[in-house]
C-alpha positions in Angstrom: 321.6 144.8 151.5 323.1 144.8 155.0 326.5 146.4 155.6 329.2 143.7 156.2 331.6 144.6 159.1 333.6 141.4 159.3 336.7 142.8 157.6 336.7 146.1 159.4 339.1 146.8 162.3 337.7 147.2 165.8 337.3 150.8 167.0 340.3 152.1 168.9 340.4 154.9 171.4 342.2 157.9 170.0 345.7 158.3 171.5 345.1 162.0 172.2 342.3 161.3 174.6 344.9 160.5 177.3 346.5 163.9 176.9 343.4 165.9 177.7 343.3 167.7 181.0 341.2 170.5 182.5 342.3 174.0 181.7 344.6 175.6 184.3 343.2 178.1 186.7 342.8 181.5 184.9 344.6 184.6 186.1 343.1 188.1 186.0 345.3 190.2 183.8 346.4 193.7 185.0 345.0 195.5 182.0 341.6 196.1 180.5 342.3 197.6 177.1 345.1 197.7 174.6 345.6 200.5 172.0 348.4 201.2 169.5 350.6 204.3 170.1 350.6 206.0 166.7 354.2 207.4 167.2 355.9 204.2 168.4 353.5 201.6 166.9 353.6 199.7 170.1 350.8 198.5 172.3 349.7 200.6 175.3 348.0 198.7 178.1 345.5 200.5 180.3 343.7 199.4 183.5 340.0 199.8 184.2 340.6 203.5 185.2 342.5 204.4 182.0 345.9 204.4 183.6 348.8 203.0 181.7 350.0 199.6 183.0 353.7 198.7 182.5 353.9 195.2 181.0 357.6 194.7 181.2 360.4 195.0 178.6 361.0 192.6 175.8 364.2 192.1 173.8 364.5 192.5 170.1 366.4 190.4 167.6 367.6 190.7 164.0 369.2 188.3 161.6 371.0 188.1 158.3 371.2 185.4 155.7 373.6 185.0 152.8 373.3 182.5 149.9 376.3 180.6 148.5 376.7 178.6 145.3 379.6 176.3 144.5 379.0 175.8 140.8 378.3 178.0 137.8 374.7 177.0 137.1 373.6 177.4 140.7 371.7 174.2 140.8 372.2 171.4 143.4 375.3 172.8 145.3 373.7 175.6 147.2 374.1 176.5 150.8 373.5 179.5 153.1 374.7 181.0 156.3 372.6 182.5 159.1 373.3 184.6 162.1 371.2 186.4 164.6 371.6 189.0 167.3 369.4 189.3 170.4 369.5 191.9 173.1 
């Protein structure tokens, strides 16, 4: 029995096709290997000669969160507060 296509919608070009673009030009990174320093647990970047490459400093952040309840059974009336610190 042949397949009936009279009630099927016409094919449509996917919307994401228009968003495709070539990859940007690549950049040679200044390091060759990355290892983990056992004392600081941070990455150590080295160039092709084994010398350490400084990759810049990055900030750190921390946050706290507290829960609140406005009724005795702690059901629907819950809220919470958040704050964060970044250096």
